[in-house]
C-alpha positions as CSV (number, residue, x, y, z in Angstrom):
1,X,98.1,77.1,101.5
2,X,97.1,78.4,98.1
3,X,95.8,81.6,99.7
4,X,99.2,82.1,101.4
5,X,101.1,81.6,98.2
6,X,98.8,84.1,96.4
7,X,99.4,86.6,99.1
8,X,103.2,86.1,98.9
9,X,103.1,86.6,95.1
10,X,101.1,89.8,95.6
11,X,103.7,91.1,98.1
12,X,106.6,90.2,95.8
13,X,104.9,91.9,92.8
14,X,104.2,95.0,94.9
15,X,107.7,95.0,96.2
16,X,109.2,94.7,92.7
17,X,107.0,97.6,91.4
18,X,107.9,99.7,94.4
19,X,111.6,99.1,94.0
20,X,111.3,99.8,90.2
21,X,109.6,103.2,91.0
22,X,112.2,104.0,93.6
23,X,115.1,103.2,91.3
24,X,113.4,105.1,88.4
25,X,114.0,108.3,90.2
26,X,117.7,108.0,89.4
27,X,117.3,107.0,85.8
28,X,116.9,109.1,82.6
29,X,115.8,106.2,80.3
30,X,112.6,107.1,78.4
31,X,111.2,103.6,78.9
32,X,111.6,103.6,82.7
33,X,110.1,107.1,82.9
34,X,107.1,106.0,80.8
35,X,106.5,103.0,83.1
36,X,106.8,105.2,86.1
37,X,104.3,107.7,84.7
38,X,101.9,104.9,83.8
39,X,102.1,103.4,87.3
40,X,101.5,106.8,88.9
41,X,98.4,107.4,86.7
42,X,97.0,104.0,87.5
43,X,97.7,104.5,91.2
44,X,96.0,107.9,91.2
45,X,92.9,106.6,89.4
46,X,92.7,103.6,91.7
47,X,93.1,105.8,94.8
48,X,90.4,108.2,93.6
49,X,88.1,105.3,92.9
50,X,88.7,103.9,96.4
51,X,88.1,107.3,98.0
52,X,84.9,107.7,96.0
53,X,83.5,104.3,97.0
54,X,84.4,105.0,100.6
55,X,82.5,108.3,100.5
56,X,79.5,106.6,98.9
57,X,79.5,103.8,101.5
58,X,79.8,106.4,104.3
59,X,76.8,108.4,103.0
60,X,74.7,105.3,102.5
61,X,75.5,104.3,106.1
62,X,74.3,107.8,107.2
63,X,71.1,107.3,105.2
64,X,70.5,103.9,106.7
65,X,71.0,105.3,110.2
66,X,68.3,108.0,109.7
67,X,65.7,105.5,111.0
68,X,67.8,104.1,113.7
69,X,66.6,105.2,117.2
70,X,70.0,104.5,118.7
71,X,71.8,106.9,116.3
72,X,71.7,110.7,116.2
73,X,69.1,111.8,113.6
74,X,70.4,115.4,113.6
75,X,74.0,114.3,113.0
76,X,73.1,112.0,110.2
77,X,70.7,114.5,108.6
78,X,73.3,117.4,108.7
79,X,76.0,115.1,107.3
80,X,73.8,114.1,104.4
81,X,72.5,117.6,103.7
82,X,76.1,119.1,103.7
83,X,77.3,116.3,101.4
84,X,74.5,116.8,98.8
85,X,74.9,120.6,99.0
86,X,78.6,120.4,98.3
87,X,78.0,117.8,95.6
88,X,75.3,120.0,93.8
89,X,77.5,123.1,94.2
90,X,80.5,121.3,92.7
91,X,78.6,119.9,89.8
92,X,76.9,123.2,89.0
93,X,80.2,125.1,88.8
94,X,83.4,124.7,86.7
95,X,86.7,124.3,88.5
96,X,88.2,127.0,86.3
97,X,85.8,129.5,87.9
98,X,87.7,131.8,90.2
99,X,84.9,132.3,92.7
100,X,84.6,128.5,92.9
101,X,88.3,128.1,93.6
102,X,88.1,130.8,96.2
103,X,85.2,129.0,97.9
104,X,87.2,125.8,98.0
105,X,90.1,127.6,99.5
106,X,87.9,129.2,102.1
107,X,86.4,125.9,103.1
108,X,89.8,124.3,103.2
109,X,91.1,127.1,105.4
110,X,88.2,126.8,107.8
111,X,88.6,123.0,108.1
112,X,92.4,123.3,108.6
113,X,91.9,126.0,111.2
114,X,89.3,123.9,113.0
115,X,91.5,120.8,113.0
116,X,94.5,122.9,114.2
117,X,92.4,124.2,117.1
118,X,91.2,120.8,117.9
119,X,94.7,119.4,117.9
120,X,95.8,122.3,120.1
121,X,93.1,121.6,122.7
122,X,93.9,117.9,122.7
123,X,97.6,118.6,123.2
124,X,96.9,121.0,126.0
125,X,94.6,118.5,127.7
126,X,97.2,115.8,127.3
127,X,99.9,117.9,128.7
128,X,97.8,118.9,131.7
129,X,97.0,115.2,132.5
130,X,100.6,114.3,132.0
131,X,101.8,117.0,134.4
132,X,99.1,116.2,136.9
133,X,99.7,112.4,137.2
134,X,103.4,112.2,136.2
135,X,105.2,115.2,137.7
136,X,108.6,116.1,136.5
137,X,110.7,119.1,135.3
138,X,110.3,118.2,131.6
139,X,106.5,117.9,131.9
140,X,106.3,121.2,133.8
141,X,108.4,122.9,131.2
142,X,106.1,121.7,128.4
143,X,103.0,123.0,130.3
144,X,104.7,126.4,131.0
145,X,105.8,126.7,127.3
146,X,102.2,125.9,126.2
147,X,100.9,128.7,128.4
148,X,103.5,131.1,127.1
149,X,102.8,130.4,123.5
150,X,99.0,130.7,124.1
151,X,99.6,134.1,125.6
152,X,102.0,135.2,122.8
153,X,99.6,134.1,120.0
154,X,96.5,135.5,121.7
155,X,97.4,139.0,120.5
156,X,97.3,140.6,123.9
157,X,100.7,142.3,123.2
158,X,99.2,144.3,120.4
159,X,97.5,146.5,123.1
160,X,100.8,147.4,124.7
161,X,103.0,150.3,123.4
162,X,105.5,149.4,120.7
163,X,108.9,148.3,122.2
164,X,111.8,147.1,120.1
165,X,113.1,144.7,122.7
166,X,109.7,143.2,123.4
167,X,109.0,142.8,119.6
168,X,112.3,141.0,119.2
169,X,111.5,138.6,122.0
170,X,108.0,137.9,120.7
171,X,109.3,137.3,117.1
172,X,111.9,134.9,118.5
173,X,109.2,133.0,120.5
174,X,107.0,132.8,117.4
175,X,109.8,131.2,115.4
176,X,110.2,128.4,117.9
177,X,107.0,126.5,117.1
178,X,107.8,126.6,113.4
179,X,111.2,125.0,114.1
180,X,109.5,122.4,116.2
181,X,106.9,121.8,113.5
182,X,109.6,121.4,110.8
183,X,111.5,119.0,113.0
184,X,108.3,117.0,113.6
185,X,107.6,116.8,109.9
186,X,111.2,115.8,109.2
187,X,110.9,113.0,111.8
188,X,107.6,111.8,110.3
189,X,109.0,111.9,106.8
190,X,112.2,110.0,107.7
191,X,110.2,107.4,109.7
192,X,107.8,106.9,106.8
193,X,110.7,106.6,104.3
194,X,112.4,104.0,106.4
195,X,109.2,102.0,107.0
196,X,108.4,102.2,103.2
197,X,111.9,100.9,102.3
198,X,111.5,98.0,104.8
199,X,108.1,97.2,103.4
200,X,109.5,97.2,99.8
201,X,112.1,94.7,100.7
202,X,109.6,92.5,102.6
203,X,111.2,93.3,106.0
204,X,108.1,94.9,107.3
205,X,104.5,93.7,107.2
206,X,102.3,96.9,107.9
207,X,98.9,95.1,107.7
208,X,99.7,91.7,109.0
209,X,101.6,90.5,112.0
210,X,104.6,88.5,111.2
211,X,104.1,84.8,111.8
212,X,106.3,83.3,114.4
């Protein structure tokens, strides 16, 4: 009973702080702005500490698994080696160094490109399975549109002679995925905002099922 009361008080406190931060966006009072800034700084430090502890725990787990016969030695060794190489490189260079910033951007671009390619492959595989086992006009249209965009972005049209009409059509097709991406991001943002507001007012329990 005491544990449930403590949990309820924590939820109420978190909700009050969340509502205060939400309302502070519409206030110009210096006191409220200072409170909001302090909460943001504390949250950033706490989040950074949690991420740091999670990384340390993950690396320690990889180290413990080096002697496990059921685990992949090569995978664990490469993970540990890359981690310590990045750690040593980061500690040996200053963040203000331009070459260091360019290296970070290159690594970030490579990771983002790899993840984007992986997501693309997963989506193509999912669309193929969906069209194979659940036939329909809409599913067929999705598969055909995927094939069309793969051909458009493959660069094969650069080998053809320049044509104004063809260039206009290709530019229009290239603009369609950006519109879809913005629509998807807007939907995710609105859904996250609604869920966050419901959680602030204790109408949503993201981490625990509501007791019936």
